C-alpha positions as CSV (number, residue, x, y, z in Angstrom):
1,M,0.0,0.0,0.0
2,S,2.8,2.5,0.9
3,Q,4.5,1.8,-2.5
4,R,1.2,2.6,-4.2
5,L,0.8,5.9,-2.2
6,S,4.4,6.7,-3.1
7,G,3.6,6.3,-6.8
8,I,0.4,8.4,-6.5
9,A,2.3,11.1,-4.6
10,R,5.0,11.2,-7.3
11,L,2.3,11.4,-10.0
12,T,0.5,14.2,-8.1
13,L,3.8,16.1,-7.7
14,L,4.6,15.7,-11.4
15,C,1.1,16.9,-12.5
16,A,1.3,19.9,-10.2
17,S,4.8,20.7,-11.5
18,L,3.6,20.5,-15.1
19,A,0.6,22.7,-14.3
20,L,2.9,25.4,-12.9
21,L,5.3,25.1,-15.8
22,T,2.5,25.5,-18.4
23,A,1.3,28.6,-16.6
24,C,4.5,30.3,-17.7
25,G,3.5,30.4,-21.3
26,D,5.4,30.3,-24.5
27,T,7.1,33.0,-26.6
28,I,7.7,32.5,-30.3
29,S,10.6,34.3,-31.8
30,K,11.2,34.8,-35.5
31,S,13.5,32.2,-37.1
32,S,16.7,33.2,-38.9
33,M,15.8,30.6,-41.5
34,S,13.2,30.6,-44.2
35,A,11.4,27.8,-42.2
36,P,8.4,28.7,-40.1
37,A,9.0,30.6,-36.8
38,P,10.5,28.3,-34.2
39,S,8.7,26.5,-31.4
40,S,9.8,27.7,-28.0
41,F,11.5,25.5,-25.5
42,N,8.7,23.4,-24.0
43,P,8.9,23.2,-20.2
44,V,6.2,20.5,-20.1
45,L,8.3,18.2,-22.3
46,Q,11.4,19.1,-20.3
47,A,9.6,18.1,-17.0
48,K,8.5,14.8,-18.7
49,A,12.0,14.0,-19.8
50,I,13.4,14.8,-16.3
51,A,10.7,12.6,-14.7
52,E,11.5,9.7,-17.1
53,A,15.2,10.0,-16.4
54,K,14.8,10.1,-12.6
55,D,12.5,7.1,-12.8
56,K,15.2,5.2,-14.7
57,Q,17.9,6.3,-12.2
58,A,15.7,5.1,-9.3
59,R,15.4,1.7,-11.0
60,G,19.1,1.5,-11.7
61,I,18.6,1.9,-15.5
62,R,21.2,3.9,-17.5
63,V,20.0,7.3,-18.6
64,W,21.1,8.1,-22.2
65,C,21.1,11.3,-24.2
66,V,18.9,10.1,-27.1
67,P,15.7,9.2,-25.1
68,F,16.1,12.3,-23.0
69,A,16.4,14.6,-26.1
70,R,13.6,12.9,-27.9
71,T,11.2,13.4,-24.9
72,A,12.4,16.9,-24.0
73,S,12.2,18.2,-27.6
74,G,9.3,16.2,-29.1
75,I,11.5,15.3,-32.0
76,D,10.7,11.7,-32.8
77,L,14.0,10.3,-34.3
78,R,15.5,6.9,-33.5
79,G,19.1,5.6,-33.6
80,N,22.2,6.7,-31.8
81,A,23.0,10.4,-31.5
82,G,25.4,10.4,-34.4
83,T,22.7,9.4,-36.8
84,W,20.2,12.1,-35.9
85,W,21.5,14.7,-38.3
86,N,21.0,12.5,-41.4
87,A,17.8,10.9,-40.0
88,A,16.2,14.4,-39.7
89,K,16.9,15.3,-43.4
90,G,13.6,15.7,-45.2
91,V,11.6,15.1,-42.0
92,Y,12.5,18.0,-39.6
93,Y,13.9,21.4,-40.4
94,R,17.7,21.6,-39.8
95,G,20.1,24.4,-39.7
96,K,23.2,26.0,-38.2
97,A,21.5,28.6,-36.0
98,P,20.6,27.8,-32.4
99,E,16.9,28.1,-31.4
100,E,15.2,27.3,-28.1
101,G,13.8,23.8,-28.2
102,A,16.1,22.6,-31.0
103,V,18.2,19.5,-30.6
104,M,22.0,20.2,-30.9
105,V,23.6,17.3,-32.7
106,F,27.2,16.7,-31.9
107,A,29.2,14.7,-34.5
108,P,30.9,11.5,-33.5
109,H,34.6,11.9,-32.8
110,S,37.4,10.1,-30.9
111,S,36.1,10.6,-27.4
112,S,32.4,10.2,-28.4
113,R,32.1,7.5,-31.1
114,L,28.3,7.6,-31.1
115,G,27.9,11.4,-31.0
116,H,25.7,13.3,-28.6
117,V,22.4,15.2,-28.6
118,A,21.2,18.0,-26.3
119,V,18.2,20.3,-26.2
120,V,18.8,24.1,-26.4
121,S,16.9,25.5,-23.4
122,E,18.0,29.1,-23.9
123,V,19.8,31.2,-26.5
124,V,22.0,33.6,-24.5
125,S,23.8,35.3,-27.4
126,E,24.9,34.7,-31.0
127,R,27.6,32.4,-29.8
128,K,26.3,31.1,-26.4
129,V,23.5,28.8,-25.5
130,L,22.4,26.8,-22.5
131,I,21.5,23.1,-23.0
132,D,19.7,20.4,-21.2
133,H,20.9,16.8,-21.8
134,A,21.6,13.5,-20.3
135,N,24.7,11.2,-20.0
136,W,27.3,13.9,-20.5
137,Q,28.3,12.7,-17.1
138,R,27.5,9.0,-16.9
139,S,23.8,8.4,-16.5
140,K,23.1,12.0,-15.1
141,I,20.9,14.8,-16.3
142,S,22.6,18.2,-16.8
143,L,20.4,21.3,-17.0
144,K,21.3,24.8,-18.3
145,M,24.9,23.8,-19.2
146,P,26.7,26.6,-21.1
147,V,27.9,25.9,-24.7
148,I,29.9,28.3,-26.8
149,D,30.5,28.4,-30.5
150,V,34.2,28.4,-31.1
151,S,34.1,27.8,-34.9
152,A,36.1,30.1,-37.0
153,N,33.2,31.0,-39.2
154,N,30.6,31.5,-36.4
155,D,28.6,28.5,-37.8
156,W,28.4,26.3,-34.7
157,S,30.5,23.6,-36.4
158,R,32.8,23.5,-33.3
159,V,31.7,24.0,-29.7
160,Q,32.9,23.9,-26.2
161,V,30.7,22.6,-23.4
162,E,31.0,23.5,-19.7
163,G,31.4,20.1,-18.1
164,T,32.7,21.4,-14.7
165,P,31.4,24.7,-13.4
166,G,33.5,27.5,-14.8
167,V,35.6,25.2,-17.0
168,M,34.9,24.9,-20.8
169,G,35.9,21.5,-22.2
170,N,37.8,20.7,-25.4
171,A,36.3,21.8,-28.7
172,R,34.0,19.2,-30.2
173,P,32.6,18.9,-33.8
174,M,28.9,19.5,-34.3
175,H,26.6,18.8,-37.2
176,G,24.0,21.5,-36.4
177,F,20.5,21.9,-35.0
178,V,17.3,19.9,-35.6
179,Y,14.3,22.1,-35.1
180,P,11.1,20.7,-33.6
181,R,9.1,21.4,-36.7
182,K,8.3,18.7,-39.3
183,I,8.7,19.6,-42.9
184,G,5.3,19.8,-44.6
185,A,3.4,20.0,-41.3
186,A,0.1,21.8,-41.2
187,S,1.7,24.8,-39.6
188,D,3.8,25.3,-42.9
189,A,0.6,25.8,-44.9
190,A,-0.7,28.3,-42.4
191,Q,2.5,30.4,-42.5
192,S,2.7,30.5,-46.3
């Protein structure tokens, strides 16, 4: 009985949290691309991704970046992180400019053979964003981690992530951003 109450209490807390987060509202900013205006970062999806990850942690199940990013962004792609850029082609809008709610797709490289994905939670400036992601540190969730664009052409092809507070890590290659808008979706027709 106490386990059932514990589950009900967690569900009640999650629902109350989601209600508070949705009360904050959304803002839509104009996209720098020819694609429709971006969807804002969605705090309801973020809360759901965090709850799923915490449930996995509590059950001793590894938390990975892909399921976290899929849930937190609403972008329904499968496969390891390194395949997301190509998998999104022709399905979701992609680009080189950060937007809140977009998935940042890190390219595979020597210290991350499968790549990595993270959700942009805030665009701070032209060359700095904050991201939410999982498994940057083994099986942990990281929220509002700073990332800076260190590419020579200001195109987000190389970035540094703050893995330790105040310390930016080594430069890592990046494919770009997958935006949470499907190509050919009903919203495209309304914006034309």
